[in-house]
All heavy atoms as an XYZ file, in Angstrom:
859
protein
N       5.134     -4.951     23.789
C       4.865     -5.813     22.702
C       4.312     -7.126     23.067
O       3.381     -7.644     22.422
C       6.010     -5.947     21.687
C       5.866     -6.767     20.441
S       4.743     -5.878     19.467
C       4.375     -7.095     18.198
N       4.884     -7.669     24.144
C       4.383     -9.102     24.498
C       2.912     -9.045     24.992
O       2.184     -9.873     24.641
C       5.295     -9.642     25.589
C       6.620     -9.894     25.275
C       6.657    -10.802     24.067
O       6.085    -11.831     23.928
O       7.544    -10.500     23.148
N       2.527     -7.999     25.713
C       1.130     -7.684     26.075
C       0.199     -7.712     24.883
O      -0.831     -8.320     24.929
C       0.956     -6.553     27.076
C       1.402     -6.815     28.356
C       1.327     -5.670     29.291
N      -0.157     -5.259     29.330
C      -0.612     -4.100     29.956
N       0.252     -3.326     30.616
N      -1.831     -3.883     29.887
N       0.608     -6.960     23.865
C      -0.199     -6.864     22.643
C      -0.326     -8.175     22.002
O      -1.401     -8.566     21.504
C       0.418     -5.867     21.772
N       0.727     -8.985     21.903
C       0.740    -10.251     21.287
C      -0.213    -11.155     22.007
O      -0.968    -11.968     21.532
C       2.082    -10.864     21.081
C       3.056    -10.156     20.065
C       4.474    -10.797     20.225
C       2.479    -10.316     18.639
N      -0.074    -11.188     23.313
C      -1.022    -12.037     24.201
C      -2.409    -11.659     23.982
O      -3.333    -12.580     23.949
C      -0.565    -11.897     25.675
C       0.678    -12.695     26.018
C       0.539    -14.098     25.821
O      -0.537    -14.756     26.011
O       1.523    -14.807     25.273
N      -2.680    -10.357     23.984
C      -4.086     -9.991     23.759
C      -4.627    -10.392     22.416
O      -5.684    -10.989     22.283
C      -4.152     -8.439     23.820
C      -5.412     -7.995     23.485
C      -6.663     -7.905     24.213
C      -5.778     -7.192     22.246
N      -7.613     -7.287     23.532
C      -7.232     -6.994     22.383
C      -5.090     -6.992     21.028
C      -7.898     -6.338     21.263
C      -5.756     -6.416     19.981
C      -7.181     -6.072     20.093
N      -3.787    -10.283     21.354
C      -4.139    -10.763     20.038
C      -4.410    -12.279     20.046
O      -5.450    -12.546     19.379
C      -3.033    -10.285     19.067
C      -3.426    -10.403     17.565
C      -4.387     -9.369     17.214
C      -2.078    -10.060     16.707
N      -3.688    -12.950     20.706
C      -3.947    -14.440     20.791
C      -5.311    -14.785     21.482
O      -5.772    -15.884     21.165
C      -2.775    -15.115     21.577
C      -1.508    -15.171     20.744
C      -0.365    -15.985     21.521
N       0.822    -15.686     20.976
C       1.839    -14.929     21.642
N       1.582    -14.416     22.755
N       2.943    -14.676     20.923
N      -5.789    -13.827     22.302
C      -7.008    -14.212     22.986
C      -8.267    -13.992     22.104
O      -9.339    -14.474     22.364
C      -7.244    -13.463     24.222
O      -7.425    -12.077     23.924
C      -6.029    -13.529     25.218
N      -8.134    -13.178     20.983
C      -9.341    -12.833     20.237
C      -9.987    -13.898     19.619
O     -11.389    -13.892     19.564
C      -8.967    -11.714     19.262
C      -8.501    -10.328     19.903
C      -8.038     -9.322     18.818
C      -9.481     -9.836     20.920
N      -9.386    -14.941     19.070
C     -10.168    -15.922     18.516
C     -11.107    -16.667     19.421
O     -12.269    -17.087     18.943
C      -9.114    -16.972     17.943
C      -7.931    -16.063     17.660
C      -7.936    -14.995     18.775
N     -10.852    -16.778     20.621
C     -11.634    -17.423     21.665
C     -12.661    -16.459     22.187
O     -13.789    -16.759     22.311
C     -10.771    -17.924     22.897
C     -11.553    -18.743     23.827
C     -10.749    -19.368     24.892
O      -9.720    -19.862     24.605
O     -11.204    -19.201     26.089
N     -12.157    -15.241     22.549
C     -13.112    -14.205     23.047
C     -14.154    -13.688     21.997
O     -15.189    -13.318     22.509
C     -12.225    -13.019     23.631
C     -11.424    -13.501     24.798
C     -10.555    -12.310     25.376
N     -11.420    -11.253     25.924
C     -10.948    -10.144     26.018
N      -9.797     -9.823     25.735
N     -11.750     -9.200     26.597
N     -13.747    -13.638     20.818
C     -14.620    -13.047     19.804
C     -14.975    -13.962     18.697
O     -15.144    -13.545     17.519
C     -13.976    -11.746     19.209
S     -13.423    -10.436     20.344
N     -14.993    -15.317     18.943
C     -15.049    -16.214     17.964
C     -16.143    -15.921     16.800
O     -15.815    -15.967     15.634
C     -15.377    -17.560     18.572
C     -15.408    -18.713     17.645
C     -15.733    -20.072     18.369
O     -16.118    -20.042     19.538
O     -15.544    -21.084     17.682
N     -17.322    -15.628     17.326
C     -18.364    -15.331     16.352
C     -19.306    -14.272     16.951
O     -19.546    -14.319     18.133
C     -19.234    -16.625     16.061
C     -18.569    -17.716     15.264
C     -19.596    -18.792     15.096
N     -18.906    -19.958     14.398
C     -18.793    -20.059     13.201
N     -19.256    -19.164     12.284
N     -18.127    -21.142     12.565
N     -19.646    -13.314     16.072
C     -20.505    -12.207     16.472
C     -21.145    -11.670     15.100
O     -20.794    -11.959     14.098
C     -19.923    -11.206     17.341
C     -18.826    -10.449     16.781
C     -18.910     -9.225     16.109
C     -17.451    -10.873     16.741
C     -17.995     -8.545     15.508
C     -16.464    -10.286     16.317
C     -16.698     -9.036     15.601
N     -22.177    -10.804     15.440
C     -22.857    -10.215     14.312
C     -22.581     -8.768     14.444
O     -22.768     -8.211     15.521
C     -24.404    -10.501     14.475
C     -25.160    -10.239     13.163
C     -26.348    -11.251     13.065
N     -27.268    -10.928     12.052
C     -27.085    -11.315     10.782
N     -26.036    -11.965     10.483
N     -28.002    -11.031      9.906
N     -22.230     -8.055     13.348
C     -21.886     -6.746     13.285
C     -22.875     -5.943     12.343
O     -23.248     -6.542     11.183
C     -20.491     -6.507     12.856
N     -23.267     -4.769     12.656
C     -24.016     -4.016     11.787
C     -23.252     -2.940     11.015
O     -22.505     -2.194     11.785
C     -25.191     -3.317     12.582
C     -26.141     -2.573     11.784
C     -27.338     -2.072     12.645
C     -28.298     -1.295     11.734
N     -29.369     -0.696     12.581
N     -23.261     -2.824      9.760
C     -22.610     -1.967      8.974
C     -23.569     -0.899      8.489
O     -24.674     -1.143      8.236
C     -21.756     -2.593      7.911
O     -22.803     -3.190      6.963
C     -20.934     -3.799      8.234
N     -22.978      0.278      8.195
C     -23.689      1.396      7.667
C     -24.269      1.158      6.245
O     -25.453      1.530      6.008
C     -22.996      2.709      7.545
N     -23.545      0.509      5.402
C     -23.924      0.388      3.992
C     -24.587     -1.056      3.706
O     -25.369     -1.159      2.684
C     -22.815      0.776      3.043
C     -22.472      2.135      3.008
C     -21.315      2.394      2.148
N     -21.631      2.060      0.758
C     -20.671      1.663     -0.217
N     -19.464      1.733      0.113
N     -21.063      1.447     -1.302
N     -24.089     -1.948      4.350
C     -24.366     -3.341      3.978
C     -25.328     -4.156      4.995
O     -25.498     -5.299      4.780
C     -23.092     -4.141      3.683
O     -22.388     -3.560      2.631
N     -25.710     -3.440      6.003
C     -26.481     -4.166      7.051
C     -25.725     -5.006      7.874
O     -24.460     -4.904      8.109
N     -26.361     -6.239      8.379
C     -25.787     -7.016      9.296
C     -24.699     -7.956      8.629
O     -25.028     -8.420      7.415
C     -26.793     -7.876      9.939
N     -23.699     -8.228      9.177
C     -22.661     -9.110      8.743
C     -22.337    -10.133      9.857
O     -22.253     -9.773     10.933
C     -21.306     -8.354      8.384
C     -21.576     -7.299      7.422
C     -21.655     -7.768      5.976
O     -20.884     -8.627      5.605
N     -22.687     -7.327      5.264
N     -22.036    -11.415      9.423
C     -21.586    -12.397     10.446
C     -20.109    -12.408     10.407
O     -19.510    -12.230      9.319
C     -22.096    -13.772      9.960
C     -23.609    -14.025     10.124
O     -24.214    -13.565     11.106
O     -24.179    -14.618      9.224
N     -19.629    -12.307     11.591
C     -18.108    -12.171     11.690
C     -17.477    -13.329     12.392
O     -18.072    -13.783     13.482
C     -17.754    -10.790     12.546
C     -16.247    -10.760     12.626
C     -18.376     -9.595     11.855
N     -16.490    -13.885     11.903
C     -15.754    -14.967     12.543
C     -14.298    -14.680     12.706
O     -13.732    -14.210     11.725
C     -15.914    -16.228     11.666
C     -15.256    -17.541     12.268
C     -15.472    -18.749     11.343
O     -15.837    -18.591     10.206
O     -15.160    -19.874     11.800
N     -13.794    -14.933     13.770
C     -12.387    -14.646     14.206
C     -11.712    -15.889     14.565
O     -12.159    -16.643     15.439
C     -12.206    -13.678     15.356
C     -10.701    -13.364     15.656
C     -13.055    -12.416     15.154
N     -10.711    -16.252     13.748
C      -9.971    -17.642     14.019
C      -8.462    -17.359     14.103
O      -8.038    -16.355     13.571
C     -10.297    -18.466     12.812
O      -9.913    -17.985     11.581
C     -11.692    -18.951     12.753
N      -7.881    -18.315     14.809
C      -6.436    -18.236     14.905
C      -5.818    -18.572     13.627
O      -6.300    -19.468     12.740
C      -5.874    -19.261     15.901
C      -4.457    -19.362     16.085
C      -4.029    -20.459     17.063
O      -4.868    -21.157     17.618
O      -2.844    -20.552     17.189
N      -4.659    -17.848     13.209
C      -3.958    -18.117     11.910
C      -2.531    -18.606     12.437
O      -1.833    -17.760     12.911
C      -3.961    -16.962     11.016
C      -3.248    -17.151      9.863
C      -3.974    -18.124      8.812
C      -3.060    -15.824      9.002
N      -2.130    -19.819     12.141
C      -0.789    -20.247     12.592
C       0.288    -19.602     11.619
O       0.037    -19.382     10.462
C      -0.748    -21.718     12.427
C      -1.973    -22.087     11.604
C      -3.057    -20.984     11.686
N       1.318    -19.220     12.364
C       2.524    -18.679     11.704
C       3.697    -19.598     11.835
O       3.776    -20.390     12.764
C       2.880    -17.296     12.125
C       1.894    -16.178     11.849
C       2.311    -14.838     12.525
C       1.588    -15.979     10.379
N       4.640    -19.631     10.921
C       5.899    -20.400     11.059
C       6.589    -20.137     12.414
O       6.695    -18.911     12.788
C       6.739    -19.993      9.969
C       5.792    -19.422      8.927
C       4.771    -18.745      9.735
N       7.001    -21.134     13.032
C       7.738    -20.955     14.331
C       9.098    -20.226     14.141
O       9.555    -19.637     15.195
C       8.004    -22.329     15.082
C       6.825    -22.958     15.584
O       5.863    -22.368     15.676
O       6.877    -24.253     15.667
N       9.534    -20.153     12.917
C      10.753    -19.384     12.666
C      10.526    -17.950     12.287
O      11.530    -17.219     12.075
C      11.542    -20.106     11.553
O      10.603    -20.249     10.398
C      11.973    -21.545     11.926
N       9.362    -17.578     12.215
C       9.016    -16.119     11.971
C       9.208    -15.253     13.137
O       8.274    -15.097     13.968
C       7.575    -15.980     11.327
N      10.381    -14.771     13.398
C      10.503    -13.786     14.458
C      10.778    -14.485     15.842
O      10.799    -15.693     15.896
N      10.906    -13.701     16.860
C      10.982    -14.308     18.197
C       9.760    -14.505     18.882
O       9.621    -15.294     19.756
C      11.833    -13.220     19.081
C      13.215    -13.005     18.509
O      13.905    -13.985     18.018
O      13.731    -11.796     18.527
N       8.662    -13.862     18.492
C       7.290    -13.967     19.053
C       6.386    -13.572     17.963
O       6.715    -12.668     17.060
C       7.099    -13.182     20.337
N       5.139    -14.115     17.984
C       4.242    -13.842     16.789
C       2.832    -14.177     17.228
O       2.652    -15.055     18.193
C       4.640    -14.645     15.595
C       4.379    -16.227     15.771
C       5.287    -17.098     15.076
N       6.711    -16.948     15.448
C       7.253    -17.411     16.529
N       6.582    -18.074     17.439
N       8.556    -17.296     16.694
N       1.858    -13.552     16.606
C       0.459    -13.885     16.785
C      -0.301    -13.430     15.438
O       0.059    -12.462     14.878
C      -0.092    -13.139     17.931
N      -1.294    -14.309     15.039
C      -2.036    -13.823     13.819
C      -3.402    -14.395     14.034
O      -3.732    -15.298     14.731
C      -1.252    -14.480     12.637
N      -4.344    -13.704     13.322
C      -5.721    -14.157     13.272
C      -6.251    -13.773     11.920
O      -5.722    -13.029     11.122
C      -6.464    -13.438     14.425
C      -6.486    -11.965     14.626
C      -7.466    -11.318     13.735
C      -6.727    -11.619     16.033
N      -7.429    -14.397     11.617
C      -8.172    -14.255     10.376
C      -9.566    -13.717     10.888
O     -10.303    -14.338     11.691
C      -8.326    -15.562      9.610
C      -9.190    -15.406      8.461
C      -9.149    -16.580      7.515
N      -7.916    -16.377      6.748
C      -7.549    -17.114      5.624
N      -8.334    -18.101      5.376
N      -6.428    -16.725      5.067
N      -9.944    -12.675     10.179
C     -11.290    -12.157     10.507
C     -12.189    -12.159      9.118
O     -11.672    -11.730      8.139
C     -11.232    -10.611     10.946
C     -12.765    -10.112     11.084
C     -10.469    -10.479     12.217
N     -13.333    -12.933      9.195
C     -14.131    -13.090      8.014
C     -15.431    -12.456      8.225
O     -16.153    -12.794      9.219
C     -14.303    -14.576      7.657
O     -12.965    -15.061      7.570
C     -14.970    -14.759      6.400
N     -15.891    -11.647      7.351
C     -17.259    -10.888      7.403
C     -18.014    -11.615      6.214
O     -17.639    -11.541      5.171
C     -17.135     -9.494      7.245
C     -16.721     -8.738      8.449
C     -15.267     -8.637      8.537
C     -17.249     -7.276      8.326
N     -19.257    -12.074      6.549
C     -20.029    -12.651      5.586
C     -21.435    -12.098      5.614
O     -22.035    -11.961      6.732
C     -20.101    -14.211      5.752
O     -18.869    -14.776      5.848
C     -20.949    -14.854      4.655
N     -21.955    -11.704      4.524
C     -23.344    -11.105      4.573
C     -23.560    -10.547      3.176
O     -23.046    -11.098      2.123
N     -24.474     -9.532      3.080
C     -24.793     -9.135      1.811
C     -24.051     -7.736      1.534
O     -23.663     -7.054      2.417
N     -23.798     -7.513      0.261
C     -23.123     -6.298     -0.177
C     -24.164     -5.177     -0.194
O     -25.334     -5.316      0.127
N     -23.715     -3.907     -0.461
C     -24.587     -2.807     -0.673
C     -25.747     -3.072     -1.620
O     -26.861     -2.529     -1.407
C     -23.731     -1.614     -1.087
C     -22.321     -2.054     -0.691
C     -22.355     -3.502     -0.758
N     -25.446     -3.889     -2.681
C     -26.469     -4.147     -3.742
C     -27.386     -5.341     -3.305
O     -28.160     -5.922     -4.070
C     -25.831     -4.378     -5.011
C     -24.859     -5.550     -4.978
O     -24.601     -6.227     -3.892
O     -24.322     -5.950     -6.090
N     -27.197     -6.010     -2.166
C     -27.819     -7.137     -1.672
C     -27.269     -8.455     -2.147
O     -27.737     -9.498     -1.620
N     -26.296     -8.445     -2.969
C     -25.641     -9.690     -3.403
C     -24.755    -10.239     -2.300
O     -24.235     -9.443     -1.437
C     -24.722     -9.410     -4.591
N     -24.720    -11.455     -2.174
C     -23.775    -12.166     -1.116
C     -22.379    -11.590     -1.294
O     -21.915    -11.393     -2.323
C     -23.874    -13.613     -1.447
C     -25.014    -13.809     -2.212
C     -25.225    -12.623     -3.034
N     -21.850    -11.362     -0.130
C     -20.414    -10.807     -0.118
C     -19.642    -11.468      1.120
O     -20.151    -11.852      2.162
C     -20.359     -9.329      0.126
N     -18.397    -11.492      0.856
C     -17.440    -12.119      1.920
C     -16.126    -11.438      1.853
O     -15.569    -11.242      0.770
C     -17.118    -13.678      1.652
C     -16.248    -14.294      2.686
C     -16.144    -15.775      2.137
N     -15.265    -16.462      3.030
C     -15.750    -17.355      4.030
N     -16.884    -17.620      3.973
N     -14.849    -17.946      4.800
N     -15.677    -10.878      2.987
C     -14.510    -10.265      3.162
C     -13.604    -10.922      4.180
O     -14.097    -11.234      5.316
C     -14.559     -8.655      3.576
C     -13.406     -7.876      3.960
C     -12.560     -7.700      2.773
C     -13.727     -6.676      4.704
N     -12.342    -11.224      3.840
C     -11.510    -11.937      4.686
C     -10.248    -11.113      4.876
O      -9.576    -10.629      3.868
C     -11.120    -13.368      4.165
O     -12.267    -14.028      3.936
C     -10.158    -13.969      5.106
N      -9.804    -10.895      6.135
C      -8.616    -10.210      6.441
C      -7.814    -10.923      7.415
O      -8.227    -11.342      8.520
C      -8.883     -8.714      6.983
C      -7.670     -8.076      7.397
C      -9.764     -7.955      6.076
N      -6.502    -11.251      7.000
C      -5.467    -11.750      7.873
C      -4.655    -10.715      8.545
O      -4.312     -9.800      7.834
C      -4.497    -12.735      7.162
C      -5.216    -13.920      6.703
O      -6.343    -14.331      7.151
O      -4.512    -14.735      5.860
N      -4.463    -10.793      9.919
C      -3.614     -9.925     10.621
C      -2.563    -10.616     11.358
O      -2.799    -11.550     12.050
C      -4.532     -9.048     11.607
C      -3.639     -8.122     12.462
C      -3.249     -6.870     11.715
C      -4.445     -7.752     13.817
N      -1.221    -10.205     11.013
C      -0.145    -10.983     11.758
C       0.780     -9.828     12.361
O       1.082     -8.889     11.763
C       0.657    -11.750     10.771
N       1.241    -10.071     13.618
C       2.130     -9.318     14.333
C       3.348    -10.139     14.676
O       3.167    -11.299     15.261
C       1.520     -8.655     15.580
N       4.468     -9.688     14.437
C       5.700    -10.496     14.518
C       6.714     -9.542     15.306
O       7.018     -8.465     14.867
C       6.246    -10.959     13.288
C       5.379    -11.875     12.517
C       7.576    -11.800     13.495
C       4.870    -11.243     11.259
N       7.355    -10.018     16.371
C       8.437     -9.436     17.022
C       9.748     -9.935     16.674
O       9.932    -11.261     16.763
C       8.272     -9.371     18.585
C       9.332     -8.669     19.357
C       9.147     -8.628     20.913
N       9.198     -9.996     21.514
C      10.349    -10.628     21.651
N      11.448    -10.313     21.267
N      10.262    -11.897     22.164
N      10.821     -9.132     16.336
C      12.073     -9.627     16.142
C      12.935     -8.679     17.002
O      13.230     -7.519     16.685
C      12.483     -9.526     14.696
C      13.935     -9.872     14.404
C      11.562    -10.296     13.725
N      13.510     -9.353     18.135
C      14.324     -8.488     18.978
C      13.506     -7.520     19.684
O      12.421     -7.798     20.114
N      13.794     -6.251     19.584
C      13.034     -5.084     20.091
C      12.186     -4.455     19.069
O      11.377     -3.526     19.414
C      13.869     -4.125     20.739
C      14.756     -4.600     21.950
C      15.602     -3.496     22.619
O      15.377     -2.397     22.330
O      16.522     -3.861     23.270
N      12.175     -4.944     17.845
C      11.310     -4.319     16.853
C      10.156     -5.285     16.444
O      10.197     -6.455     16.775
C      12.239     -4.202     15.483
C      13.413     -3.141     15.742
O      13.147     -2.112     16.284
O      14.562     -3.542     15.454
N       9.210     -4.649     15.762
C       8.113     -5.524     15.469
C       7.503     -5.041     14.044
O       7.831     -3.870     13.687
C       7.070     -5.375     16.505
N       6.879     -5.898     13.455
C       6.077     -5.617     12.158
C       4.645     -6.110     12.337
O       4.398     -7.082     13.059
C       6.759     -6.161     10.947
C       6.954     -7.668     11.014
C       8.035     -5.611     10.602
C       7.324     -8.381      9.816
N       3.726     -5.466     11.618
C       2.433     -6.002     11.514
C       1.970     -5.933     10.047
O       2.341     -5.009      9.336
C       1.431     -5.046     12.336
C      -0.001     -5.291     11.957
C       1.779     -4.965     13.771
N       1.486     -7.030      9.596
C       1.037     -7.028      8.240
C      -0.334     -7.579      8.061
O      -0.956     -8.207      9.038
C       1.984     -7.942      7.314
C       2.029     -9.369      7.725
C       1.102    -10.173      6.827
C       3.467     -9.929      7.450
N      -1.090     -7.115      7.112
C      -2.334     -7.514      6.736
C      -2.481     -8.116      5.332
O      -1.627     -7.775      4.495
C      -3.407     -6.396      6.775
O      -3.072     -5.408      5.906
C      -3.395     -5.891      8.260
N      -3.287     -9.056      5.061
C      -3.608     -9.674      3.749
C      -5.054     -9.849      3.661
O      -5.591    -10.674      4.592
C      -2.735    -10.888      3.645
C      -3.030    -11.556      2.241
O      -3.386    -11.001      1.309
N      -2.839    -12.899      2.274
N      -5.626     -9.260      2.745
C      -7.187     -9.446      2.722
C      -7.625     -9.349      1.390
O      -7.043     -8.864      0.437
N      -8.963     -9.672      1.206
C      -9.617     -9.537     -0.065
C     -11.029     -9.990     -0.017
O     -11.403    -10.665      1.039
N     -11.761     -9.851     -1.030
C     -13.091    -10.526     -1.222
C     -12.949    -11.863     -1.644
O     -12.160    -12.184     -2.534
C     -13.874     -9.646     -2.118
C     -14.076     -8.287     -1.656
C     -13.407     -7.250     -2.086
C     -14.999     -7.946     -0.656
C     -13.572     -5.863     -1.674
C     -15.288     -6.673     -0.158
C     -14.515     -5.736     -0.578
N     -13.727    -12.727     -1.050
C     -13.674    -14.147     -1.368
C     -12.454    -14.840     -0.617
O     -12.334    -14.662      0.554
N     -11.832    -15.688     -1.238
C     -10.838    -16.577     -0.588
C      -9.491    -15.797     -0.443
O      -9.020    -15.192     -1.464
C     -10.471    -17.836     -1.446
C      -9.497    -18.685     -0.833
C      -9.194    -19.996     -1.691
O      -9.996    -20.292     -2.585
O      -8.282    -20.697     -1.324
N      -8.926    -15.922      0.636
C      -7.599    -15.339      0.971
C      -6.622    -16.478      1.336
O      -7.077    -17.275      2.306
C      -7.638    -14.280      2.059
C      -6.216    -13.856      2.403
C      -8.437    -13.044      1.542
N      -5.661    -16.770      0.677
C      -4.751    -17.963      1.041
C      -3.883    -17.723      2.225
O      -3.072    -16.837      2.264
C      -4.041    -18.323     -0.070
C      -4.873    -18.767     -1.327
C      -4.010    -19.159     -2.415
N      -3.077    -20.182     -2.173
C      -1.928    -20.359     -2.939
N      -1.832    -19.744     -4.051
N      -1.078    -21.233     -2.566
N      -4.029    -18.588      3.242
C      -3.275    -18.338      4.478
C      -1.707    -18.634      4.170
O      -0.922    -17.898      4.877
C      -3.714    -19.447      5.474
N      -1.466    -19.408      3.279
C      -0.110    -19.554      2.909
C       0.653    -18.277      2.436
O       1.824    -18.197      2.722
C       0.182    -20.710      1.723
C      -0.500    -22.008      1.999
C      -1.979    -22.096      1.724
O      -2.613    -21.262      1.069
O      -2.522    -23.030      2.268
N      -0.080    -17.402      1.821
C       0.486    -16.181      1.437
C       0.935    -15.337      2.677
O       2.017    -14.798      2.788
C      -0.412    -15.340      0.516
C       0.009    -13.947      0.097
C      -0.620    -16.126     -0.847
N      -0.122    -15.218      3.623
C       0.151    -14.496      4.872
C       1.249    -15.110      5.602
O       2.075    -14.442      6.085
C      -1.137    -14.577      5.711
O      -2.182    -13.924      4.940
C      -0.921    -13.701      7.014
N       1.411    -16.453      5.653
C       2.483    -17.069      6.411
C       3.801    -16.826      5.681
O       4.830    -16.549      6.439
C       2.110    -18.563      6.481
C       0.829    -18.816      7.301
C       0.287    -20.265      7.128
O       0.477    -20.819      6.112
N      -0.532    -20.674      8.123
N       3.881    -16.912      4.397
C       5.173    -16.701      3.694
C       5.548    -15.213      3.879
O       6.777    -14.956      4.152
C       4.942    -17.018      2.175
N       4.668    -14.307      3.843
C       5.016    -12.855      4.062
C       5.452    -12.627      5.501
O       6.328    -11.708      5.697
C       3.824    -11.898      3.581
C       3.588    -11.983      2.112
S       4.952    -11.560      1.090
C       5.630    -13.099      0.555
N       4.780    -13.255      6.388
C       5.248    -13.080      7.787
C       6.648    -13.592      7.939
O       7.522    -12.883      8.569
C       4.366    -13.875      8.734
N       7.013    -14.721      7.323
C       8.418    -15.208      7.401
C       9.328    -14.218      6.696
O      10.412    -13.999      7.284
C       8.504    -16.563      6.897
C       9.776    -17.220      6.919
C      10.189    -17.532      8.357
O       9.584    -18.326      8.953
N      11.245    -16.952      8.885
N       8.991    -13.831      5.562
C       9.912    -12.942      4.840
C      10.035    -11.587      5.489
O      11.233    -11.041      5.637
C       9.155    -12.692      3.347
C       9.930    -11.764      2.492
C      11.313    -12.487      2.055
C       9.099    -11.486      1.179
N       9.043    -11.065      6.132
C       9.127     -9.864      6.875
C       9.921     -9.940      8.092
O      10.697     -9.021      8.397
N       9.800    -11.033      8.731
C      10.563    -11.278      9.982
C      12.025    -11.429      9.668
O      13.018    -10.798     10.351
C      10.086    -12.570     10.774
N      12.314    -12.163      8.522
C      13.781    -12.307      8.201
C      14.352    -10.904      7.760
O      15.434    -10.703      8.004
C      13.783    -13.265      6.915
C      13.458    -14.780      7.270
O      13.368    -15.045      8.600
O      13.285    -15.551      6.436
N      13.537    -10.170      6.933
C      14.041     -8.801      6.506
C      14.318     -7.990      7.694
O      15.320     -7.225      7.722
C      13.095     -8.162      5.587
C      13.587     -6.958      5.039
C      14.769     -6.924      4.128
N      15.050     -5.698      3.689
C      16.303     -5.089      3.903
N      17.229     -5.714      4.328
N      16.556     -3.843      3.450
N      13.417     -7.951      8.663
C      13.569     -7.183      9.921
C      14.948     -7.542     10.662
O      15.601     -6.740     11.068
C      12.291     -7.250     10.836
C      12.319     -6.253     11.956
C      12.382     -4.831     11.541
C      11.006     -6.447     12.626
N      15.170     -8.846     10.746
C      16.328     -9.300     11.429
C      17.592     -8.939     10.746
O      18.522     -8.535     11.274
C      16.309    -10.782     11.489
N      17.502     -8.991      9.343
C      18.636     -8.627      8.469
C      19.053     -7.086      8.708
O      20.154     -6.671      8.861
C      18.308     -8.880      7.098
C      19.502     -8.496      6.097
C      18.994     -8.777      4.739
O      18.305     -9.635      4.385
O      19.489     -7.959      3.824
N      18.001     -6.312      8.691
C      18.178     -4.767      8.932
C      18.734     -4.628     10.328
O      19.613     -3.750     10.416
C      16.765     -4.164      8.629
C      16.927     -2.605      9.109
C      16.424     -4.060      7.295
N      18.189     -5.247     11.301
C      18.717     -5.060     12.686
C      20.225     -5.435     12.683
O      21.056     -4.748     13.489
C      17.950     -6.009     13.614
N      20.658     -6.470     12.053
C      22.061     -6.950     12.048
C      22.912     -5.850     11.356
O      24.072     -5.644     11.747
C      22.279     -8.231     11.272
C      21.835     -9.434     12.101
C      22.303    -10.737     11.505
N      21.666    -10.927     10.104
C      20.553    -11.527      9.965
N      19.840    -11.928     11.003
N      20.132    -11.775      8.635
N      22.372     -5.206     10.364
C      23.216     -4.121      9.520
C      23.218     -2.786     10.397
O      23.962     -2.012      9.976
C      22.546     -3.818      8.259
C      22.629     -5.086      7.320
C      21.816     -4.735      6.104
O      21.260     -3.799      5.859
N      21.882     -5.761      5.208
N      22.514     -2.737     11.497
C      22.511     -1.446     12.180
C      21.328     -0.584     11.668
O      20.764     -0.772     10.654
N      20.947      0.306     12.487
C      19.906      1.289     12.285
C      20.296      2.284     11.145
O      21.398      2.768     11.130
C      19.427      2.038     13.493
C      19.067      1.057     14.604
C      17.620      1.464     15.020
N      17.244      0.555     16.079
C      16.203     -0.290     15.932
N      15.588     -0.452     14.862
N      15.894     -1.099     16.920
N      19.329      2.580     10.314
C      19.522      3.693      9.338
C      19.356      5.003      9.991
O      18.526      5.192     10.870
C      18.541      3.521      8.187
C      18.583      2.266      7.336
C      17.447      2.198      6.349
C      19.989      2.236      6.609
N      20.156      6.011      9.548
C      19.956      7.344     10.017
C      19.415      8.160      8.922
O      19.861      8.068      7.766
C      21.307      7.954     10.402
C      21.833      7.176     11.620
C      23.219      7.748     12.088
N      23.791      6.924     13.080
C      24.242      7.362     14.223
N      24.118      8.680     14.545
N      24.798      6.576     15.147
N      18.371      8.867      9.254
C      17.590      9.777      8.190
C      18.078     11.207      8.522
O      18.037     11.687      9.563
C      16.171      9.449      8.282
C      15.522     10.332      7.178
C      15.866      7.964      8.007
């Protein structure tokens, strides 16, 4: 898991800006930025924001934003996404990362469920 988190942390620098070609909407400008998470969200964490800007299939301007967060709690991990067209609030992703990490820690304290 640590290697995956380290790799995820490198993407904003390695893939900061590029142009992607889509099948339906043509060329899109892509921006990858770091998304800070609360230091209290799990034992280790990494998050980024990917924003695609360009034209939609109908030629109208379009913007898609997706936040991706990975959080390790002990030996377990969660990954969450938050995205949408237009503005996506980082505060929502950060709050859900904290909530998810807290819930995962709580479940770990209660012991594993048997199915």
